[in-house]
C-alpha positions as CSV (number, residue, x, y, z in Angstrom):
1,M,33.1,21.4,27.9
2,N,36.3,22.2,26.0
3,K,37.3,25.8,26.7
4,K,38.1,26.7,23.0
5,Y,34.7,25.5,21.9
6,L,32.9,27.6,24.6
7,F,35.1,30.6,23.7
8,S,34.1,30.2,20.0
9,V,30.5,30.0,20.9
10,L,30.5,33.1,23.1
11,C,32.6,35.2,20.6
12,F,30.4,34.3,17.7
13,F,27.2,35.0,19.6
14,T,28.5,38.4,20.9
15,V,29.5,39.6,17.5
16,L,26.2,38.6,15.8
17,F,24.1,39.9,18.7
18,S,25.6,43.3,18.3
19,F,24.4,43.4,14.7
20,A,20.9,42.2,15.7
21,Q,20.1,45.3,17.8
22,K,17.9,47.1,15.4
23,K,15.5,49.9,15.7
24,D,12.2,49.9,13.8
25,S,11.0,46.8,12.1
26,T,8.2,45.2,10.1
27,V,6.6,42.2,11.5
28,V,7.0,39.3,9.1
29,L,5.1,36.5,11.0
30,D,5.3,33.9,8.2
31,E,9.1,34.1,8.5
32,V,9.5,33.8,12.3
33,I,6.6,31.4,12.9
34,L,8.6,28.7,11.0
35,T,11.2,27.4,13.4
36,D,12.6,25.2,10.5
37,A,12.9,28.1,8.0
38,K,16.0,26.4,6.4
39,L,13.7,23.7,5.0
40,S,12.1,26.0,2.5
41,Q,14.6,28.8,2.0
42,F,17.9,26.9,1.6
43,S,16.7,23.6,0.0
44,V,15.3,24.8,-3.3
45,G,16.9,22.0,-5.3
46,N,15.6,19.1,-3.2
47,K,12.3,17.2,-3.6
48,K,10.0,18.0,-0.7
49,Q,6.6,16.3,0.0
50,V,4.3,17.8,2.6
51,L,1.7,15.6,4.4
52,K,-1.0,17.6,6.1
53,D,-3.5,16.7,8.9
54,S,-6.0,15.3,6.4
55,V,-3.5,12.7,5.3
56,I,-2.0,12.1,8.8
57,S,-5.4,11.2,10.2
58,K,-5.9,8.3,7.8
59,T,-3.1,6.1,9.2
60,N,-2.5,4.4,12.6
61,S,1.2,5.1,13.0
62,F,4.1,7.2,11.7
63,T,5.4,4.1,9.9
64,D,2.1,3.6,8.1
65,L,1.9,7.3,7.2
66,L,5.2,7.1,5.4
67,R,4.8,3.6,4.1
68,Y,1.6,4.4,2.2
69,N,2.5,8.0,1.2
70,S,6.1,8.0,0.2
71,T,8.8,6.1,-1.5
72,I,10.6,5.1,1.7
73,Y,10.8,1.3,2.5
74,F,10.3,0.1,6.1
75,K,11.6,-2.9,7.8
76,E,9.3,-3.7,10.8
77,N,10.0,-6.5,13.2
78,G,6.3,-7.3,13.4
79,Y,3.6,-4.6,13.5
80,G,4.3,-1.9,16.0
81,M,7.8,-3.2,16.8
82,V,11.1,-1.6,15.9
83,S,10.7,0.2,12.5
84,S,13.6,1.2,10.3
85,P,13.5,3.1,7.1
86,S,15.5,2.7,3.8
87,F,15.4,6.1,2.1
88,R,16.9,5.9,-1.5
89,G,18.7,2.7,-0.6
90,T,20.3,4.0,2.6
91,N,19.8,2.5,6.1
92,A,18.0,3.9,9.2
93,Q,21.1,5.6,10.5
94,Q,21.4,7.6,7.3
95,T,17.9,9.1,7.6
96,A,17.5,12.1,9.9
97,V,14.4,12.9,11.8
98,I,14.0,16.7,12.4
99,W,11.8,18.0,15.2
100,N,11.1,21.7,14.8
101,G,14.4,22.2,13.2
102,I,16.7,20.0,15.3
103,N,18.0,16.5,14.7
104,I,16.5,14.0,17.2
105,N,18.1,10.7,16.0
106,S,19.2,8.6,18.9
107,Q,22.6,9.4,20.4
108,L,23.0,5.8,21.3
109,N,22.3,4.0,18.0
110,G,22.1,6.9,15.5
111,Q,18.6,6.2,14.3
112,T,14.9,6.9,15.1
113,D,12.5,4.1,15.7
114,F,9.5,5.3,13.7
115,N,7.0,3.5,15.9
116,T,8.0,5.7,18.8
117,I,6.8,8.9,17.1
118,V,3.2,10.1,17.4
119,T,2.3,12.4,14.5
120,S,-1.3,13.4,15.5
121,N,-0.2,16.7,17.1
122,Y,1.9,18.1,14.3
123,N,0.7,20.6,11.7
124,N,2.5,18.8,8.9
125,V,5.1,16.2,8.2
126,T,7.6,17.0,5.4
127,I,9.7,14.5,3.6
128,K,12.9,16.0,2.1
129,S,14.8,13.8,-0.3
130,G,18.5,13.9,-0.7
131,G,21.4,15.1,1.4
132,G,20.9,17.6,4.2
133,S,23.9,17.4,6.5
134,V,24.8,21.0,6.1
135,Q,21.5,22.1,7.5
136,Y,20.8,19.2,9.9
137,G,24.0,17.5,10.7
138,S,24.8,13.8,11.0
139,G,22.6,11.2,9.3
140,A,20.9,13.3,6.7
141,I,22.3,11.3,3.8
142,G,19.3,9.5,2.2
143,G,16.9,12.2,3.3
144,S,15.2,13.8,6.3
145,I,11.7,13.6,7.8
146,H,10.5,16.9,9.4
147,L,7.9,17.1,12.2
148,N,6.7,20.7,12.3
149,N,4.5,22.7,14.7
150,S,3.4,26.2,13.6
151,F,1.7,29.1,15.4
152,S,-1.5,31.0,14.8
153,F,-1.6,34.5,16.3
154,K,-5.3,35.2,16.0
155,E,-8.4,34.9,18.2
156,H,-9.4,31.2,18.2
157,L,-10.3,28.3,20.4
158,D,-10.4,24.8,18.8
159,N,-10.8,21.4,20.3
160,E,-10.5,18.0,18.7
161,L,-11.1,14.6,20.2
162,R,-10.5,11.3,18.4
163,I,-11.4,7.9,19.8
164,G,-10.6,4.7,18.0
165,Y,-11.1,1.0,18.5
166,G,-10.1,-1.9,16.3
167,S,-9.2,-5.5,15.8
168,F,-6.7,-7.1,18.2
169,D,-8.2,-4.9,21.0
170,T,-6.5,-1.9,19.5
171,Q,-7.4,1.4,21.3
172,S,-6.5,5.0,20.7
173,T,-7.5,8.3,22.3
174,N,-6.2,11.6,21.0
175,Y,-7.1,15.1,22.2
176,K,-5.8,18.4,20.7
177,L,-6.4,22.0,22.0
178,S,-5.5,25.1,20.0
179,L,-6.1,28.6,21.3
180,G,-4.7,32.0,20.5
181,S,-4.9,35.8,20.4
182,K,-3.0,38.5,18.7
183,K,-0.1,38.0,21.2
184,L,-0.4,34.3,22.1
185,S,-0.6,30.9,20.5
186,L,-0.9,27.6,22.3
187,D,-1.2,24.1,20.9
188,F,-1.5,21.1,23.3
189,G,-2.0,17.4,22.4
190,V,-2.2,14.2,24.5
191,N,-2.3,10.7,23.0
192,Y,-2.8,7.1,24.3
193,N,-2.4,4.0,22.2
194,S,-2.5,0.3,23.1
195,S,-3.1,-3.1,21.5
196,N,-2.9,-6.8,22.3
197,N,-1.6,-7.0,18.7
198,D,-2.2,-10.7,18.7
199,Y,-2.9,-11.1,14.9
200,K,-2.9,-14.4,13.1
201,Y,0.1,-15.4,11.0
202,L,-1.6,-16.1,7.7
203,G,-0.9,-19.5,6.2
204,T,0.1,-21.0,9.6
205,D,-1.6,-22.0,12.9
206,Q,0.5,-19.4,14.8
207,K,-0.3,-15.9,16.0
208,N,1.7,-12.9,17.3
209,E,1.8,-14.0,20.9
210,N,4.2,-11.4,22.4
211,G,3.4,-8.3,20.4
212,A,1.4,-6.1,22.8
213,Y,2.2,-2.4,23.1
214,E,1.2,0.6,25.0
215,N,2.3,4.2,24.8
216,G,1.4,7.7,26.0
217,N,2.5,11.0,24.4
218,V,2.2,14.7,25.2
219,D,3.0,17.7,22.9
220,L,3.1,21.4,23.7
221,S,3.9,24.4,21.5
222,F,3.6,27.9,22.9
223,G,4.4,31.2,21.3
224,Y,4.2,34.7,22.7
225,L,4.8,37.9,20.8
226,I,6.7,40.0,23.4
227,S,6.7,43.0,21.0
228,D,6.4,43.8,17.3
229,N,10.1,42.6,16.9
230,N,10.4,39.8,19.4
231,I,8.8,36.4,19.8
232,L,9.4,33.7,22.4
233,K,8.5,30.0,21.6
234,L,8.5,26.9,23.7
235,Y,8.3,23.3,22.4
236,H,7.9,20.2,24.5
237,N,7.4,16.5,23.7
238,T,7.3,13.5,26.1
239,Y,6.8,9.9,24.9
240,L,6.5,6.9,27.2
241,G,6.3,3.4,25.6
242,S,6.3,-0.2,26.6
243,R,6.4,-3.0,24.0
244,D,6.6,-6.8,24.2
245,F,9.0,-7.7,21.3
246,S,7.4,-10.1,18.8
247,G,9.0,-13.4,18.0
248,T,9.5,-14.9,14.6
249,L,8.0,-17.8,12.7
250,L,11.0,-19.9,13.9
251,A,11.2,-18.8,17.6
252,K,9.0,-17.4,20.3
253,S,9.9,-14.4,22.4
254,N,9.3,-13.2,25.9
255,E,11.2,-9.9,25.6
256,N,10.0,-6.4,26.7
257,Y,11.3,-3.0,25.9
258,K,10.5,0.3,27.7
259,N,11.6,3.7,26.5
260,T,11.3,7.3,27.4
261,N,11.9,10.3,25.2
262,V,11.7,13.9,26.5
263,R,12.4,16.9,24.3
264,T,12.3,20.6,25.3
265,M,13.3,23.6,23.3
266,L,13.1,27.3,24.0
267,E,13.6,29.8,21.2
268,W,13.8,33.5,21.1
269,S,13.7,35.5,17.8
270,N,14.3,39.2,17.1
271,F,13.4,40.3,13.7
272,N,12.5,43.1,11.2
273,D,12.1,43.4,7.5
274,K,15.8,42.8,6.8
275,K,17.0,40.4,9.5
276,V,16.0,37.5,11.7
277,S,18.1,36.6,14.8
278,R,17.3,33.3,16.6
279,L,18.6,31.7,19.7
280,K,17.6,28.1,20.6
281,L,18.3,26.2,23.8
282,A,17.3,22.6,23.9
283,H,17.5,19.5,26.1
284,L,17.0,16.0,24.7
285,Y,16.7,13.0,27.0
286,E,16.4,9.3,26.0
287,K,16.3,6.2,28.1
288,Y,15.6,2.5,27.5
289,K,15.2,-0.7,29.5
290,Y,15.4,-4.0,27.7
291,F,14.2,-7.2,29.4
292,A,15.4,-10.4,27.7
293,N,12.8,-12.2,29.8
294,K,10.0,-9.9,31.0
295,D,9.2,-12.3,33.8
296,R,12.5,-11.6,35.4
297,P,13.8,-8.4,37.0
298,E,17.2,-8.2,35.2
299,Y,17.5,-5.7,32.3
300,A,19.9,-3.9,30.1
301,F,19.7,-0.1,30.0
302,G,21.1,3.1,28.5
303,Y,20.3,6.8,28.6
304,A,21.6,9.9,27.0
305,N,21.3,13.6,27.8
306,S,22.0,16.1,25.1
307,Y,22.2,19.9,25.5
308,L,21.9,22.0,22.4
309,F,22.9,25.7,21.9
310,N,22.1,27.2,18.5
311,Y,22.3,30.7,17.3
312,D,21.6,31.9,13.7
313,Y,21.5,35.3,12.2
314,K,19.9,35.9,8.8
315,Y,20.2,39.1,6.8
316,T,18.5,40.0,3.5
317,F,19.8,42.7,1.2
318,S,18.6,43.2,-2.4
319,S,18.2,39.7,-3.9
320,V,20.6,37.9,-1.5
321,V,19.9,36.1,1.8
322,L,22.8,35.3,4.1
323,N,22.4,33.1,7.2
324,A,25.3,32.4,9.6
325,I,24.7,29.6,12.2
326,I,26.7,28.4,15.2
327,D,25.6,25.2,16.9
328,N,27.0,23.4,20.0
329,N,25.8,20.0,21.1
330,Y,27.1,18.3,24.2
331,T,26.0,14.7,25.0
332,D,26.5,12.5,28.0
333,V,25.8,8.8,27.7
334,I,25.6,6.0,30.3
335,G,24.6,2.4,29.6
336,R,25.0,-1.1,31.0
337,N,27.2,-2.1,28.0
338,I,28.5,1.4,27.1
339,E,31.5,3.0,28.7
340,K,30.4,6.2,30.4
341,S,31.3,8.8,27.8
342,N,30.5,12.2,26.4
343,R,30.8,14.0,23.1
344,N,31.0,17.7,22.2
345,I,30.3,18.9,18.7
346,T,30.5,22.6,17.6
347,S,29.5,23.4,14.1
348,V,29.7,26.6,12.0
349,S,27.5,27.0,8.9
350,I,27.1,29.7,6.3
351,L,24.0,29.6,4.1
352,M,23.4,31.9,1.1
353,Q,20.5,32.2,-1.4
354,H,20.5,34.5,-4.4
355,Q,17.6,35.3,-6.6
356,L,19.6,36.0,-9.7
357,T,16.7,36.7,-12.0
358,K,12.9,36.4,-11.7
359,K,13.3,32.8,-13.1
360,L,16.6,31.7,-11.5
361,K,17.6,31.3,-7.9
362,Y,20.3,29.3,-6.2
363,S,21.8,28.6,-2.8
364,F,25.3,27.6,-1.7
365,N,25.8,26.3,1.9
366,V,28.8,25.2,3.8
367,R,29.4,23.6,7.2
368,K,32.3,22.5,9.3
369,D,32.1,20.5,12.5
370,Y,34.6,20.4,15.3
371,T,34.2,17.2,17.3
372,S,35.8,16.1,20.6
373,D,36.5,12.4,19.6
374,F,37.2,12.3,15.8
375,S,37.8,14.5,12.8
376,S,34.7,15.6,10.7
377,P,34.7,16.5,7.0
378,F,34.0,19.8,5.3
379,L,30.4,19.8,4.0
380,F,28.7,21.7,1.2
381,V,25.5,21.8,-0.8
382,F,24.7,23.7,-4.0
383,N,21.0,24.0,-5.0
384,G,19.4,25.7,-8.0
385,E,16.0,26.2,-9.4
386,Y,15.0,27.6,-12.9
387,N,11.4,28.5,-13.8
388,V,11.4,27.6,-17.5
389,S,7.7,28.7,-17.6
390,N,4.6,28.9,-15.5
391,L,4.2,25.2,-16.2
392,Y,7.7,23.8,-15.8
393,N,10.6,24.1,-13.3
394,I,13.9,22.3,-13.3
395,T,16.1,21.9,-10.2
396,L,19.6,20.8,-9.4
397,S,21.3,19.8,-6.1
398,A,24.8,18.7,-5.4
399,S,26.2,18.0,-1.9
400,K,28.6,16.3,0.4
401,N,27.1,14.7,3.5
402,Y,28.2,12.6,6.4
403,R,27.2,10.4,9.4
404,I,29.2,10.2,12.6
405,P,29.9,6.9,14.4
406,T,27.4,6.4,17.2
407,F,28.2,5.8,20.9
408,N,27.4,2.1,20.4
409,D,29.8,2.0,17.5
410,M,32.7,3.6,19.4
411,Y,32.1,2.8,23.1
412,W,30.3,-0.6,23.3
413,Q,32.2,-2.5,26.0
414,G,34.6,-5.1,24.5
415,A,33.6,-4.2,20.9
416,G,33.6,-0.5,20.3
417,N,36.1,0.9,17.8
418,K,37.4,4.3,18.7
419,D,39.3,4.6,15.4
420,L,36.2,4.8,13.3
421,V,35.8,7.8,10.9
422,P,32.5,9.3,9.7
423,E,30.7,7.9,6.7
424,T,30.7,10.4,3.8
425,S,28.7,10.7,0.6
426,E,28.7,12.8,-2.5
427,Q,25.4,13.2,-4.4
428,I,23.7,14.9,-7.2
429,E,20.0,15.2,-8.1
430,I,18.2,16.7,-11.0
431,G,14.4,17.3,-10.9
432,N,11.7,18.2,-13.4
433,Y,8.4,19.7,-12.0
434,F,5.3,20.2,-14.1
435,N,2.2,22.1,-12.8
436,L,-1.0,22.2,-14.8
437,K,-4.4,23.3,-13.8
438,N,-5.5,20.2,-11.9
439,V,-2.4,18.0,-12.3
440,R,1.0,18.1,-10.7
441,F,3.8,15.9,-12.0
442,N,7.5,15.5,-11.2
443,V,10.2,13.2,-12.2
444,L,13.8,13.2,-10.9
445,G,17.1,11.3,-11.0
446,Y,19.8,11.0,-8.4
447,Y,23.3,9.5,-8.0
448,T,25.1,9.0,-4.6
449,K,28.5,7.7,-3.8
450,L,28.8,6.5,-0.1
451,S,32.3,5.9,1.4
452,E,33.5,4.5,4.7
453,M,30.2,2.8,5.5
454,I,30.3,1.4,9.0
455,Q,29.4,-2.2,9.5
456,W,29.7,-4.6,12.4
457,R,31.7,-7.6,11.2
458,P,33.2,-10.7,12.8
459,I,37.0,-10.3,13.4
460,S,39.0,-13.4,14.1
461,G,39.8,-13.6,17.8
462,E,37.9,-10.4,18.6
463,G,34.2,-11.1,17.9
464,W,31.9,-8.6,16.2
465,I,33.6,-5.2,15.7
466,P,32.4,-2.1,13.9
467,V,34.7,-1.1,11.1
468,N,34.7,1.2,8.1
469,V,34.5,-1.4,5.3
470,K,32.2,-0.6,2.5
471,D,31.7,1.7,-0.4
472,V,28.2,1.9,-1.9
473,T,26.9,3.3,-5.2
474,Q,23.2,4.4,-5.2
475,Y,21.2,5.7,-8.1
476,G,17.6,5.8,-9.1
477,A,14.6,7.7,-10.3
478,E,11.4,8.9,-8.6
479,A,8.1,10.1,-10.0
480,E,5.0,11.7,-8.5
481,V,1.6,12.4,-10.0
482,A,-1.0,14.4,-8.1
483,V,-4.5,15.1,-9.5
484,T,-7.1,17.3,-7.8
485,K,-10.5,17.9,-9.4
486,D,-13.6,19.6,-8.1
487,I,-16.8,18.3,-9.6
488,G,-19.8,20.3,-8.3
489,Q,-20.1,19.3,-4.6
490,S,-17.6,16.5,-5.1
491,K,-13.8,16.4,-4.9
492,L,-11.4,13.9,-6.3
493,V,-7.8,13.6,-5.1
494,W,-5.3,11.1,-6.5
495,L,-1.6,10.9,-5.5
496,T,0.8,8.2,-6.8
497,N,4.5,7.8,-6.0
498,Y,7.0,5.6,-7.8
499,A,10.6,4.8,-6.9
500,Y,13.3,2.9,-8.8
501,T,16.3,2.3,-6.5
502,K,19.7,0.7,-7.1
503,S,21.9,0.5,-4.0
504,I,25.0,-1.5,-4.9
505,D,27.8,-2.9,-2.7
506,D,30.9,-2.0,-4.6
507,S,32.8,-5.0,-3.3
508,N,30.5,-7.6,-4.9
509,Y,28.1,-5.5,-7.2
510,K,25.1,-6.9,-5.3
511,Q,22.0,-5.0,-4.3
512,L,22.0,-4.1,-0.6
513,M,19.7,-6.1,1.7
514,Y,16.2,-4.8,2.2
515,V,16.2,-2.3,-0.7
516,P,13.4,-3.0,-3.2
517,L,14.1,-2.2,-6.8
518,H,10.6,-0.9,-7.3
519,K,8.1,0.7,-4.9
520,I,4.7,2.2,-5.8
521,T,2.1,3.9,-3.5
522,S,-1.2,5.2,-4.8
523,N,-3.9,7.0,-2.8
524,L,-7.3,7.9,-4.2
525,A,-9.9,9.9,-2.2
526,F,-13.4,10.9,-3.3
527,S,-15.7,13.2,-1.2
528,Y,-19.2,14.2,-1.7
529,K,-20.9,16.6,0.7
530,K,-20.6,14.9,4.1
531,A,-19.1,11.6,2.9
532,E,-15.6,10.5,1.9
533,T,-14.2,7.2,0.6
534,Y,-10.5,6.5,0.1
535,I,-8.2,3.7,-0.9
536,Q,-4.5,3.3,-0.2
537,L,-2.4,0.9,-2.4
538,L,1.1,-0.2,-1.7
539,R,3.3,-2.3,-4.0
540,N,6.7,-3.4,-2.8
541,D,9.1,-5.3,-5.0
542,L,11.1,-8.3,-3.6
543,V,14.0,-7.6,-1.4
544,Y,17.2,-9.6,-0.6
545,T,17.9,-10.8,2.9
546,T,21.5,-11.8,2.4
547,T,24.5,-9.8,1.1
548,D,25.1,-12.2,-1.8
549,N,21.5,-11.9,-2.9
550,S,21.0,-15.6,-2.7
551,I,17.8,-15.4,-0.6
552,E,14.9,-13.1,-1.4
553,L,11.7,-12.0,0.4
554,P,8.8,-12.0,-2.1
555,G,7.2,-8.7,-3.2
556,Y,3.6,-7.9,-2.2
557,T,0.7,-5.7,-2.9
558,V,-1.5,-4.4,0.0
559,A,-4.6,-2.2,0.0
560,N,-6.5,-0.4,2.7
561,L,-10.1,1.0,2.4
562,G,-11.6,3.8,4.4
563,M,-15.0,5.5,4.6
564,S,-16.1,8.5,6.7
565,Y,-19.3,10.4,7.2
566,D,-20.0,13.7,9.0
567,V,-22.7,12.7,11.4
568,V,-22.9,16.3,12.6
569,K,-21.8,19.4,10.7
570,T,-22.5,22.8,12.1
571,A,-20.6,26.1,12.4
572,K,-19.5,25.1,15.9
573,N,-19.2,21.4,15.7
574,T,-18.2,18.7,13.2
575,T,-18.5,15.0,14.3
576,S,-17.5,12.3,11.9
577,L,-17.4,8.5,12.0
578,E,-14.7,6.6,10.1
579,V,-14.3,3.0,9.3
580,R,-10.9,1.6,8.0
581,I,-10.3,-1.8,6.6
582,N,-6.6,-2.6,6.7
583,N,-5.1,-5.3,4.4
584,L,-8.4,-5.4,2.5
585,F,-7.5,-8.5,0.5
586,N,-6.1,-10.4,3.5
587,K,-2.7,-10.6,1.9
588,E,0.0,-12.7,3.6
589,Y,3.2,-10.7,3.5
590,Q,6.5,-9.8,5.3
591,N,8.7,-6.8,5.1
592,T,11.3,-8.4,7.4
593,A,12.1,-12.1,7.1
594,F,10.2,-14.5,9.3
595,R,8.1,-11.7,10.8
596,P,4.6,-11.7,9.3
597,M,2.5,-8.6,9.2
598,P,-1.2,-8.5,10.2
599,N,-4.1,-10.2,8.5
600,R,-7.2,-8.2,7.6
601,S,-8.3,-5.9,10.4
602,I,-10.9,-3.1,11.0
603,T,-10.6,0.2,12.9
604,I,-13.5,2.5,13.8
605,Q,-12.8,6.1,14.7
606,L,-15.0,8.8,16.1
607,T,-13.7,12.4,15.6
608,T,-15.4,15.5,17.0
609,K,-14.2,19.1,16.5
610,F,-15.7,21.9,18.6
């Protein structure tokens, strides 16, 4: 590690630690329990959508959860295969996935495969729209997806077991344990999923012959109140996956892909009614093996180790909150086609929020990264919120964000380009939020200018090379309507999202590939006593599959239907049976060219809580 970076880290930590030594304090648990406190406190101008356990349990995968409950479009190379998001017209590398406050996008390719994330063990999943590079670093351009664990320091012991079986020999087993006392909180979850995944290709005589998958996952979150002013937290996640990669309508496949992700983070917080001091130490490990022919022993591989040091000090005085953060991330990468390399990034951030009046608050945040292998831009974000009345809020956000070149971009043997510079974007967003007694409605507009976009392009005499080539203009509108109504012993919940997205290549004024102009999701749930029925509806507009927009993939409408009943419901035990019908109308559709999605299928799930 470069000595000047290490010296900066130690000096900053020493100075702030001296301020953190404080006397008497008031325990503010709702503050320190949230590891990702920046999400709520310093993002007041951005749209945020929270998906809780009741919504998470109604889908089979992370991709399906976001596909049917958000405005994000997903390219999926066959069901359960590599899944890539397009968030407000951006690509997968421009969407950050945040695990308990830290960015976990791959150090190798810069993105997260959403079919390698198991959401069952998280307390909630939050979708934050718009730029977030000041808070979360590289990749948070289109938006960020937050996986959050929380803690409950009270006497409790809860168990939950879910067992599912469905079409294509699809099996799932999920167990969660939650226990706690006044000093201790422990959540533990283990998951297993597998499927032959051999669904029919509707309209043909073919089926998905090489699409089987199997994965296991473990999550742990542990919190201990050392004293009234100190808390220690431990987070851990291990994911092991194996997938046969599906072929296409035009070509069969015999590929296999195995991957391992291991994440561990230790956090110590010291706090009182004025300040919170946090120290995080984390290790992220990722590894893959790719078999072009699974019947042969040869494979390509790559792995990365990342070590994270993060210290932040937040102080509140009067109506102002100040938060200083220093972060150091060292990564070492080795791969069959990647030059052995490492990268060291040190960042310094200052976040400020001011409650100017009872109705008006704003935040201004800045960040500067110091990187070992290229120069990074100065980043900022300004957010504001004004409560016009009890029924109406207006928000504003303006920011500069970035994405750094990946290890594959810079160090791929024979093709990497070490002269690449980071992508940057400037964006502005204005939101209108209405809250009535049983109805919540919001509508917002945004504009983004993306510069120095990195693309792999054929260069005469050199083959495919990554270069900074493209400027992109993105703008659009989003709307959300949520209705909740209690009717005696019944409850009605209806949530609809709509997105209009223009993402234009400035060189030819064409819509970017795989960005639908319109997307609608609508979820309706009705419960009565022990029974619930729900329907999920998805409408995706057509997308273009070529840069000149000469070839298009047709739009489609897909619906899912679910029904559940509490077979047992007592003070100590609730056991429910759920039946889900996916692709209710047996619609033939593709979200990636020549890769059909499943025909109608059924899943049965038994859940017991005790």
